[in-house]
N, C-alpha and C positions, 0 to 999 in steps of 0.2 A: 816094458816100461806099460804102467798101467793110468790112460788118460782119464778122467773124468767124465760122463756120462754129456753135462751141461758146453762144457767144454769141445766136446765133440762135435753137439750139435752146432753151435753158437760156430764153431768153423768152417762147418759143411753149409749154416745160412748165408755166411759172410763170403765165404768162396764162390755161392753159387748166386751172392748180388753184384759184386765187383766183378768175378768170369762174365757174366751177360752184361753188366754195366760198362767195362774196357773195350769190348767185343763189339763196336758197331755197326759188322754184322747180322747182328742181334736182333737190330729193330729196324736198321736202315730202311732194308728193301722192304717193308711191310710201309712203312711212311712214305715212303716216296711212289709205290703201288697204285697203293689207297689213296692218296692226290693225284693222280694219274689219273685212273679208275672212275674216282669219285665215285668212290664206297664209303656206305653210313658207320659211324664207328662201332655197329653191332656187329656189321659183316665186318671189317677190320680185325678185331677184337677177337670173334670166333677162328676168322684164316689164323690171327696170332698162336693161338689159342693149339690150335689141332699143328700145327709145325710146333712150337714147344715143344708141345708133346711128345709128338714125333722124334724130335733132337733128344730131350733129358732121355725119353724111350729106350734107343737105338744103346744109348753108352750102357742106359741100366740093367739091359739085357745083357750085352757083351760083359759088363762084371759077374755078372750074377752066371754067366756060364766059367767064365774066370775061374771063379770060387771052387763050383761046380768040379770045374779039370783039375783044378789045384794046379790054376797058372800063377806065377807072380808078376808084378808090378812092372817090372821090364821086360816080360813079354808080350804084356799086352801093350805099353805103350807104342810097339810100331806098328802094329795094327789101330789104333787112334787115329795114328800119324797119318796113318797111308786114307784111313778115313775121311781126314780135315782134306787131305790134298785132292781125293778125290770130289770133296764138295766146292772145295775151292775154284776147279776149273770148272764146275760146274754152274758155280756163281757168274763166273770171267765169259762163257759161252753165252748164257742164256741174255745176261747182262748186253756184251755186244751183239745180240742177234733184236734183244730188244729196241737198243738204242739205233738200229737200223732201221728197224719198223717205227720206232719214232720221227727218226728224222724223212722215212720217205710220208709217214700218216700228215707230217707240222705240211711238207714242200705242196703234198694234194688241199691242204686247209687254205694254201695261201690266196688269196682274194684277189682277183683281175679281170680288169674290163675289155667289153667289147663294145663295141659300136656297130650298129645297125639303120642303113639310110634308108629314108624311106619315099615311096615316090615322088613326093612333095617336097623332099631335099629336107623334112625336119631329121635330125643326127638325134637317135636316142640311143646314151650310153646306161650298161648296165653292168651289177660288179656280179661272180660268182666264185664258186668255189667248185673243185673236181669232187672230192670228195663227198659230198654234197649228191652230188648227181650219179654218179658211177662206182660207193661200193659198194660190196657185196655185202650182202649182211648175214650169210651164212660164214665168213672169212673172218666179220665182225664180231659173232657170235663162239666161234670157234676160238679164235685169241681167251678173248673174256672167259670160259670154263677151262682152257689149260693152263695157265697164270696160277689160282692157285694149288692145282695140284703140282705145277711144276717147283714149286714156292717148297713146298711137304716134301719132295724130291730131294731139294736140296738141304732141306732141315735133317732129312735123313741120315743123310750121310755126315753130316754135321757133329764132330764128337763133341761129347763136354768133357778132353779131357781132365781139369782137376777134381771129377767125379770119381776115378777110380780106386787114389791111393785112399782115399777115404773112407769108399765100400769097405777095401780089402783088410783095412785096422782091426772094425769090429770083427772082422770076418777072420781073421789070424786069432783074434782071441774067443773066440766060436758064440759070438754074443747077437743071436737073431736081433734080437729088440730093438740092439740099437743099429744093426746091419737095417733094419727096419725104415728107424724112426729117419738115419741118417738119406735115406733113397727119399722118403716124402720130403723131409725139409731143403732138400735142395732141390727133387724138383721142383718142391711147390715156388720158390725164394725165386728161381731160374724163369720160369715162363710168369710167374707176377710179373718180374721184375720188368719182361720182355711186355707184357703188355702195359703195366705202368707206364713204362716210356714211349711208347706208341699211342697210348692215350693222349699224352701227356702232350704229345707233338699235332694230336692229329687237332686238340682244342688248341694250341699256341696259334695253328697255322692263323685263327679269325683273326688274333688282335694284330695279324703281320700286315705291312700298308699295299695293298692291291699291288701287284707288279704283272704287266704283261705280258705274260710266257705261258700262259695256257695250251696254245699250240705247239708247245713246245714240250709239257711234261712227260711226254712218252719217253722222248730222247732224254730228259735228263734222270728219269729215272731207269731208263739203262745203262747210263752214265754211271749211275754214282750205285749201282747192283755191279759194274762192271770196275770202277774203282775197289767197292766193298771186296771181289774175291782176288782181285791182285795184291791186294794190303795183305787180305791174308797168305797168298803162293809165295810173293816175293821180302815182306816185309816180317811175317811173323807175325799182324797182329794175331 
């Protein structure tokens, strides 16, 4: 059965869009980490772009290797499922560690008072937070530098399950142009949707009422990433 190329391209675009939109793991990690780490919009989009390319690129590579080796869809599906499970567990582990680190950081940022009694009997009270006095600059810097790389690693393992069947159809017809077009359209729409949602959320935060949760933003980010991974692994989202 022949399918018109325009229908195939529209299908690739639609699946790329809805696959991303309905998978909160595609954008929530960038939104919460960006908010917690106070990244600029440019940096947030750059990291989202790089992780998105890694996410789509890994599935593209597996798809084309499958075509070259003559592997059928039902043989590639278990590979993608395994990759999805690895990505979910990585997200769970990263989210849990980040949550614990965030709670520890929040505790250290909690201000408390100290009283000093002077020789003349005057009592002086001042507030301080341990994080400002005892935090180690190298530890802080290393965590900041590792976060984008951890996200990139997770997204490399994250599969684009719907992409493989779409790619293998034009491959079965020996239509190289359609294969290339399907790959480009699916990739651009998927990564573009990720960036659009992340950008919209980033800008949308500015219109929300101010809530005093700044101290807990890292913990909230970790919990969100943990729940994303858990929903993939245990709920199949």
